[in-house]
N, C-alpha and C positions, 0 to 999 in steps of 0.2 A: 372590508366590511365598514360601512359608514358609521361613524360614531359622532353622537352630538353630546357634548360634555357642558352641562350648565353649571353656573356658579351665581352666587347671591341668594336671595331669600332669607327667610327667617321671620322675626316679629317686629312689627312696627306699631307705632301709636297712630291713632286717627289724625290725619292731617300731615302725616310724615312722608317721607320719601323712601324709595328703595330702588336699586338698580340690578337687574338680572342680566347675565351674559351668557351666550351660548357659543361654543367654539366647535367647529366642525373638523373632522379629520380629513376632509376633502377640500378643494379650492372652491371659492365662492362661486365661480361661474360654472361649476358642475351642477349647480341648482338653479332652477327657474324662479324659485321663491323660497324664502325663510321667514319664520314667524314664531309668534308665541300664541299658544292656546291655554286655557285654564278650565279647571273643573272644580267647582265649589261643592260643599257638602250637600249631597242629595240633588245635585244638578248635573246636567249633561254637559260634556266637554264643548266649549265655545271658543271661537276664534276671537283673540284680543287684538292683534295686530300683525301685519305681514308686510314684508318689503321684498319687491320684485327685483330680479337681477339687473333691470334697468333703472333701479333707484326709486321707482314709484311706490308709494306706501298706501296701505289700507288699515283704517283704524275703526274699531267697533265704536258705535254711538256711545256705549255706556263708559267708555274710557277717553273719548275724544276730549281734547283740551287738557287732559290730566297726564296722559300717557305718551311717550314719544319712543318710536323705534328707530334704530339706526344700525348701519352695517359698516364694518371695517373690512374691506376687501383684502388688504394686506395680511390681516391677522384671521382672515376667514371666520369673523365673529359677527353675531347679531346681538344687539342689546336692547334692553327695554327699560327706559328710565320711567319710573312710576312716582308721580307726584300727587299730593292731596289725597292720600289713601284713605279709604273708609272700610268699615267692616265688610261691606259687600264685595270688596276685593279679596277677601280671604279665600284662598283656593290652592289648589296644586297647579303650578304653572309649567307648562310642557313646551320645549323647543321643538319646532318642527321644520323640516326641509323637504322640498319636493325636487326629485331628480329631473334634470333638463331633459334627458333623452327617455328614461324609463317612466317618468312621472310618478315613481314610487314615493310614498310618504315614509320619511324617517323621523323617529322621535327620540327625544332625550328622556332620561329617567324621571324627570319631574323634580321640581323643587317646591317646598311648602312655603306659602306667604300667609302669614297670620297678622291681622290688623286687629288690634285690641288694646284697650286701656288698662 
């Protein structure tokens, strides 16, 4: 069974930074894409950033220039570096992976990020 284990999250002050990491029980190339979604209070889950197995990335306009997604093939890990955080970034962040063959969506358990002074 595929497992996605997230780490990071917590509370940050406006303007601060935080790093989220997600480690998969499977190998990097078992997935066609990995990424991060978030769901803020009263909002729908939205894509934050994703990275394709070929290394190309997709960043939501709302976080472009502030968030960076990266992958570590050797560690089967995808990370999200979040800078210049604002209250609008408060949400539960979910790691996501899409199986290369099955195209099945796998999800982490979610990690809370709260930006507040």
